[in-house]
C-alpha positions as CSV (number, residue, x, y, z in Angstrom):
1,M,21.7,96.7,3.4
2,E,22.8,93.7,1.3
3,Q,20.1,92.3,-1.0
4,P,19.4,88.6,-0.9
5,E,20.6,86.6,-3.9
6,T,17.8,85.6,-6.2
7,L,17.7,82.4,-8.2
8,S,16.8,82.0,-11.8
9,P,13.4,80.3,-12.6
10,E,15.2,77.2,-13.8
11,A,17.3,76.9,-10.7
12,S,14.4,77.6,-8.3
13,A,12.0,75.3,-10.0
14,P,11.7,71.9,-8.3
15,R,13.6,69.1,-10.1
16,K,11.1,66.8,-11.9
17,K,11.2,63.1,-11.2
18,S,12.1,60.9,-14.1
19,L,9.3,58.7,-15.5
20,F,11.8,55.9,-16.1
21,S,13.4,53.5,-13.8
22,G,17.2,53.9,-13.3
23,F,19.9,51.3,-12.8
24,W,19.9,50.8,-9.1
25,I,16.2,50.2,-8.6
26,R,16.2,47.8,-11.6
27,L,19.2,46.0,-10.1
28,L,17.3,45.6,-6.9
29,C,14.3,44.3,-8.8
30,M,16.5,41.7,-10.6
31,I,18.0,40.5,-7.3
32,L,14.4,40.1,-5.9
33,D,13.4,38.2,-9.0
34,Y,16.4,35.8,-8.8
35,H,15.6,35.2,-5.1
36,A,12.0,34.3,-6.0
37,I,13.2,31.8,-8.6
38,L,15.8,30.4,-6.1
39,L,13.0,29.9,-3.6
40,F,10.9,28.1,-6.2
41,F,13.9,25.8,-7.1
42,Y,14.5,25.1,-3.4
43,L,10.9,24.0,-2.9
44,L,11.1,22.0,-6.1
45,T,14.2,20.2,-4.9
46,F,12.7,19.5,-1.5
47,L,9.5,18.0,-3.0
48,L,11.0,16.2,-6.0
49,R,14.5,15.3,-4.9
50,E,14.5,11.7,-6.1
51,H,12.9,12.5,-9.4
52,L,15.3,15.4,-10.1
53,F,18.4,13.2,-9.4
54,R,17.1,10.7,-12.0
55,I,17.4,13.5,-14.6
56,S,20.2,15.4,-13.0
57,P,22.3,15.8,-16.2
58,F,19.4,17.9,-17.6
59,T,18.4,19.8,-14.5
60,E,20.6,22.7,-15.5
61,Y,18.7,23.2,-18.8
62,V,15.4,22.7,-17.0
63,G,16.4,25.5,-14.5
64,G,17.6,27.7,-17.4
65,G,14.4,27.2,-19.3
66,I,12.2,28.0,-16.2
67,T,14.3,31.2,-15.6
68,F,13.9,32.3,-19.2
69,L,10.2,31.7,-19.2
70,Y,9.8,33.7,-16.0
71,F,11.3,36.8,-17.5
72,W,9.9,36.3,-21.0
73,L,6.3,35.9,-19.8
74,G,6.5,38.2,-16.8
75,N,7.9,41.1,-18.8
76,G,5.5,40.3,-21.6
77,P,1.7,40.3,-22.0
78,V,1.2,37.5,-19.4
79,G,2.6,39.6,-16.5
80,K,1.6,42.8,-18.3
81,G,5.3,43.9,-18.2
82,R,5.8,43.2,-14.5
83,T,7.7,40.5,-12.8
84,F,7.6,40.0,-9.0
85,G,10.4,42.5,-8.4
86,K,8.7,45.1,-10.6
87,V,5.4,44.7,-8.9
88,L,7.0,45.5,-5.5
89,F,8.6,48.7,-6.9
90,N,5.7,49.6,-9.1
91,L,7.6,49.4,-12.4
92,R,6.5,48.1,-15.7
93,V,8.0,47.2,-19.1
94,Q,6.1,48.8,-22.0
95,D,6.6,49.6,-25.7
96,L,7.0,53.2,-27.0
97,E,3.2,53.4,-27.3
98,G,2.5,52.6,-23.6
99,R,1.4,49.0,-24.2
100,P,2.8,45.9,-22.5
101,P,5.3,44.1,-24.8
102,S,4.0,41.4,-27.1
103,L,5.3,37.8,-26.7
104,L,7.6,38.4,-29.7
105,V,9.0,41.7,-28.3
106,S,9.4,40.3,-24.8
107,F,11.1,37.2,-26.3
108,K,13.6,39.4,-28.2
109,R,14.3,41.5,-25.0
110,T,14.8,38.4,-22.9
111,V,17.2,36.8,-25.4
112,I,19.4,39.9,-25.4
113,Q,19.3,40.0,-21.6
114,A,20.5,36.4,-21.6
115,V,23.9,37.5,-22.9
116,N,25.5,37.2,-19.5
117,P,27.9,34.9,-17.7
118,F,25.1,32.9,-16.1
119,F,23.5,31.6,-19.3
120,L,26.9,31.1,-21.2
121,P,27.7,27.7,-19.8
122,L,24.4,26.4,-21.1
123,V,25.4,27.4,-24.6
124,I,28.9,25.9,-24.5
125,Q,28.4,22.9,-22.3
126,P,26.8,20.6,-25.0
127,F,29.9,20.9,-27.2
128,T,32.6,20.0,-24.7
129,T,32.8,18.2,-21.3
130,D,35.6,20.5,-20.0
131,P,35.3,23.9,-21.7
132,Q,37.8,25.7,-19.4
133,I,40.4,23.1,-20.2
134,H,39.8,22.1,-23.9
135,H,38.7,25.4,-25.2
136,P,40.3,28.1,-23.0
137,L,40.2,30.9,-25.6
138,L,36.6,30.0,-26.7
139,F,35.4,29.8,-23.1
140,G,37.4,32.8,-21.8
141,G,36.5,34.8,-24.9
142,F,32.7,34.2,-24.4
143,L,32.9,34.9,-20.7
144,S,34.8,38.1,-21.4
145,F,32.3,39.1,-24.0
146,T,29.3,38.5,-21.8
147,L,30.8,40.1,-18.7
148,S,31.8,43.2,-20.8
149,F,28.3,43.3,-22.3
150,L,26.8,43.1,-18.9
151,V,28.9,46.0,-17.5
152,S,28.4,48.1,-20.7
153,N,24.6,47.5,-20.6
154,A,24.5,48.6,-16.9
155,L,26.4,51.8,-17.8
156,L,24.0,52.5,-20.7
157,V,21.0,52.2,-18.5
158,A,22.6,54.7,-16.1
159,L,23.5,57.2,-18.8
160,H,20.6,57.0,-21.3
161,P,18.0,59.7,-21.0
162,L,15.2,57.1,-21.1
163,K,17.2,54.6,-18.9
164,R,17.3,52.1,-21.8
165,G,19.8,49.3,-22.1
166,Y,20.7,47.4,-25.2
167,H,17.8,45.0,-24.6
168,D,15.3,47.9,-24.4
169,I,16.7,49.7,-27.5
170,L,16.7,46.6,-29.7
171,A,13.3,45.4,-28.5
172,G,11.7,48.9,-28.6
173,T,10.8,49.1,-24.9
174,V,11.3,51.3,-21.8
175,V,10.9,50.5,-18.1
176,A,8.5,53.1,-16.6
177,R,7.8,54.1,-13.1
178,G,4.2,54.0,-11.7
179,G,1.3,51.8,-12.6
180,G,0.1,53.8,-15.6
181,P,1.6,53.8,-19.1
182,V,4.0,56.5,-20.3
183,S,2.8,58.1,-23.5
184,F,4.8,58.5,-26.7
185,E,4.8,62.3,-26.3
186,Q,6.2,62.0,-22.8
187,I,8.9,59.7,-24.0
188,E,9.9,62.2,-26.8
189,A,9.9,65.0,-24.2
190,A,12.2,63.1,-21.9
191,R,14.5,62.1,-24.8
192,S,15.1,65.8,-25.5
193,G,15.3,66.9,-21.8
194,R,12.2,69.1,-21.9
195,L,10.3,66.9,-19.4
196,L,13.0,67.3,-16.8
197,G,13.6,71.0,-17.5
198,R,17.4,70.5,-17.8
199,K,20.0,69.4,-20.4
200,V,20.4,65.7,-20.6
201,R,22.9,63.4,-22.3
202,T,21.6,62.3,-25.8
203,P,21.0,58.6,-26.6
204,A,23.8,58.7,-29.1
205,T,26.3,59.9,-26.5
206,A,25.2,57.3,-24.0
207,L,25.6,54.5,-26.6
208,Q,29.0,55.8,-27.5
209,T,30.2,55.9,-23.9
210,A,28.8,52.4,-23.2
211,G,30.4,51.1,-26.5
212,I,33.8,52.4,-25.6
213,A,33.5,50.8,-22.1
214,F,32.6,47.5,-23.7
215,I,35.6,47.6,-26.1
216,L,38.0,48.5,-23.3
217,I,36.8,45.9,-20.8
218,F,36.6,43.1,-23.4
219,S,40.0,43.8,-24.9
220,I,41.7,43.8,-21.4
221,Q,40.0,40.6,-20.3
222,L,40.7,38.8,-23.6
223,W,44.3,39.8,-23.6
224,N,44.8,38.7,-20.0
225,G,43.1,35.3,-20.8
226,Y,45.3,34.9,-23.9
227,Q,48.4,35.6,-21.9
228,Q,47.4,33.1,-19.2
229,S,46.7,30.4,-21.8
230,R,50.2,30.8,-23.2
231,S,52.0,30.6,-19.9
232,E,53.9,27.5,-19.1
233,Q,52.5,27.4,-15.6
234,W,48.9,27.2,-17.0
235,K,49.9,24.5,-19.5
236,Y,51.5,22.4,-16.7
237,S,48.4,22.7,-14.6
238,V,46.1,21.7,-17.5
239,N,48.3,18.7,-18.3
240,L,48.1,17.6,-14.6
241,Y,44.4,17.9,-14.7
242,R,44.1,15.8,-17.9
243,E,46.5,13.2,-16.7
244,M,44.8,12.7,-13.3
245,K,41.4,12.6,-15.0
246,A,42.5,9.9,-17.3
247,R,44.4,7.8,-14.7
248,F,42.0,8.2,-11.8
249,S,38.6,8.1,-13.3
250,L,35.9,6.5,-11.1
251,E,32.6,5.1,-12.2
252,G,29.8,7.5,-11.3
253,F,32.2,10.3,-10.3
254,D,33.8,13.1,-12.3
255,L,37.2,14.6,-11.3
256,S,36.1,18.2,-11.6
257,D,38.7,20.4,-9.9
258,L,42.2,20.6,-8.5
259,R,43.2,23.4,-6.1
260,L,46.1,24.5,-4.0
261,V,44.6,26.4,-1.1
262,M,45.9,28.2,1.9
263,L,44.0,27.3,5.0
264,P,42.7,30.1,7.3
265,P,44.3,30.0,10.8
266,D,41.1,29.1,12.6
267,K,40.3,26.3,10.1
268,E,43.9,25.0,10.4
269,K,43.7,24.9,14.1
270,G,40.2,23.5,14.3
271,E,40.8,20.6,11.9
272,A,44.0,19.4,13.5
273,E,42.3,16.7,15.6
274,K,39.8,15.8,12.9
275,E,42.6,15.3,10.3
276,A,44.6,13.1,12.7
277,G,41.6,10.7,12.8
278,E,40.9,10.9,9.1
279,K,44.5,10.0,8.2
280,K,44.1,6.7,10.0
281,E,41.3,5.9,7.6
282,T,43.5,6.2,4.5
283,A,46.1,3.7,3.4
284,P,49.3,4.3,5.3
285,R,52.0,6.0,3.3
286,D,55.7,6.7,4.2
287,S,56.2,10.4,4.6
288,S,59.8,11.4,5.0
289,S,59.2,15.1,4.7
290,T,61.4,17.4,6.7
291,D,59.6,20.6,7.5
292,T,62.0,23.2,6.4
293,L,59.4,25.9,6.6
294,S,59.3,27.9,9.8
295,A,56.7,27.3,12.4
296,G,55.1,30.6,11.5
297,E,54.3,29.6,7.9
298,R,50.7,29.1,7.0
299,K,49.5,25.7,6.1
300,Y,48.5,24.7,2.5
301,R,46.5,21.9,1.3
302,F,46.0,20.3,-2.2
303,Y,42.4,19.6,-3.0
304,V,41.2,16.9,-5.4
305,I,37.4,17.3,-6.0
306,Y,35.2,14.6,-7.4
307,T,31.5,15.3,-8.1
308,T,28.6,13.0,-8.8
309,S,25.1,13.7,-10.0
310,R,23.8,10.6,-8.2
311,D,22.1,10.5,-4.9
312,V,24.8,8.8,-2.8
313,T,25.7,8.5,0.9
314,E,29.0,8.7,2.8
315,K,28.7,5.0,3.5
316,D,28.5,4.3,-0.3
317,I,31.8,6.2,-0.8
318,R,33.7,4.8,2.1
319,D,32.7,1.2,1.2
320,N,33.9,1.7,-2.4
321,A,37.0,-0.5,-2.8
322,A,38.1,1.3,-6.0
323,I,38.3,4.6,-4.1
324,E,40.3,3.0,-1.2
325,E,42.8,1.4,-3.6
326,M,43.1,4.6,-5.6
327,L,44.0,7.1,-2.8
328,P,47.7,6.1,-2.3
329,E,48.5,6.1,-6.0
330,L,46.7,9.5,-6.3
331,G,48.9,10.9,-3.6
332,E,52.1,9.6,-5.3
333,C,51.0,11.3,-8.6
334,V,50.4,14.6,-6.8
335,E,53.8,14.5,-5.1
336,E,55.5,13.9,-8.4
337,K,53.6,16.5,-10.4
338,L,53.3,19.4,-8.0
339,A,56.9,20.6,-8.5
340,T,56.1,21.3,-12.2
341,A,52.5,22.2,-12.2
342,Y,52.7,24.7,-9.3
343,K,56.4,25.6,-9.6
344,T,56.0,29.3,-9.0
345,R,53.8,28.8,-6.0
346,I,56.1,26.1,-4.5
347,E,59.1,28.4,-4.8
348,R,57.1,31.0,-2.8
349,G,56.6,28.5,0.0
350,H,53.0,27.4,-0.9
351,I,53.8,23.8,0.0
352,P,50.8,21.5,0.7
353,R,51.4,19.1,3.7
354,D,48.6,16.9,2.7
355,M,45.9,16.3,0.1
356,K,42.2,16.2,0.7
357,V,40.1,14.2,-1.7
358,A,36.5,15.4,-1.5
359,F,33.4,13.6,-3.0
360,I,30.6,16.0,-3.6
361,E,26.9,15.2,-4.5
362,R,25.8,17.9,-6.9
363,L,22.4,18.8,-8.4
364,N,22.1,21.8,-10.6
365,L,19.0,23.7,-11.4
366,F,20.9,26.6,-13.2
367,L,20.6,29.2,-10.4
368,Y,20.0,26.9,-7.4
369,F,22.9,24.5,-6.7
370,H,22.2,21.6,-4.4
371,E,25.8,20.7,-3.3
372,K,26.7,18.4,-0.4
373,T,30.1,17.0,0.5
374,E,29.4,13.4,1.3
375,A,32.9,12.2,2.2
376,E,36.5,13.5,2.5
377,F,39.8,11.6,2.8
378,I,43.1,13.1,4.0
379,V,46.2,11.7,2.4
380,P,49.6,12.8,3.8
381,L,52.2,14.0,1.2
382,D,56.0,13.5,1.1
383,T,57.1,17.1,0.4
384,Q,60.8,16.8,0.8
385,K,61.5,17.6,-2.9
386,L,59.2,20.6,-2.6
387,D,60.9,21.8,0.5
388,E,64.2,21.7,-1.3
389,M,62.8,23.7,-4.2
390,Y,61.6,26.4,-1.8
391,R,64.9,26.5,0.1
392,E,66.9,26.8,-3.1
393,A,64.6,29.6,-4.5
394,K,64.9,31.4,-1.2
395,E,68.7,31.2,-1.3
396,N,68.8,32.4,-4.9
397,N,66.3,35.2,-4.3
398,P,66.7,36.3,-0.7
C-alpha cells in the first residue's frame, strides 16, 4: 500500500502574516485619503466660492498646503500615525521603537513623499508662466524624475522585508498592521526573515532593485523628452502657441492650450445641429474648402482654449466686443499655421474642418479642480491648402 507523502515542518507550518502593511493596502489608504481631501475642498468651494475666486491665483498653494498638513499631522503625533485611510484599515505609522513619529520625523517623511508629479507644478510654477513651453527640459526632467521616483518607491515597498519605501527608510519609520505598536525585536526578526519562518529578500537587495528601476525609467523618459524637444514638429507647435498667445491675448483670460482632436462618432453626430446654430453666432467667413477626404473619414477639430480665474458668466463672454472682433482673425492665423505646426498629422489626413474656441472658468485647490466651460464659439476653417497637402502625401506614399 502506498504511503502518503509527508510534509516537512517548515512546509506544513501555517504561513505567518506580516506585521507590516504592503503596497496594495497602502495604495488603497492613499486613495481614500485623497478622496477625503477632495470632499473637504468641494465643501470649501461650495461654501466660500466668491471668496476663493478673489484669491484664485493662490488657491493652488492653499490646497497644496492643506494636503501637506493633512499627511504631516495625521501621520505624526497629532493623528498618532494614522490618517483617515489608515484608521479604516487599522494601520499606523511608527518609528523603530514603536512610538508615533514626532513632528520633525513626520515632516521629513512627508517632504520625501511630496516628490511626485502632483506637487511638482507648485515648485516650478513661481519661476515661469508656461513651464511646458519655456523650459521643456527642466519641466520634463523634473516630471520624469518624480514619476520614476514614484514607481521606484512603490516597487521598494513591495520588495522590502519591512515594506518600507524611501520615505520610511530616510525618516526611520515603518507602517504597521493592527492597533498596537510593533517592537524593535519584532522588526529585527522580520528583517532577517525569522518572524515569517521563510527566506526573505534583504533590504539591500530591495534597494538595489528599486534603484535600477528608477535609473531605467528616468533615463528612458528623459531621452524621449529630449528627442521630442529637438523635433521640428514640436518647435513649430511651440512657435504657434507663442505667436497666438502674443497676438490674441485677452484681458482677464489666458490662452492656455491648443489641440488638434479627433471627434468620437457619437459626438460628431450629436453636435451637428448644435454647431450649425453656433456658426451663425460667429462672424461670417468665406470657406472655399473642397472636401477631398472621403465621407468615411473621421472629423477633426482644432481647439483653442482660454481660461480665466475670475467668476464669469456666458453672457459676459458673449457680450465681450474684443472676443467677437478677434475670432475671424484667430481663424485666419490657424489656417495659415496649421500646415507647418501640424505637418505630419495633416499629411495623415487629420484635417480640422472647424475651430472651437472655448472659454473656461477655472479654480484650482491643488487636488480639486473647479472647471466650467462658460462659452464656446465655432469658427469654420478654409482647409483647401491642407486638403492639397494630404492628397499630395497620399499620392507620394500610397
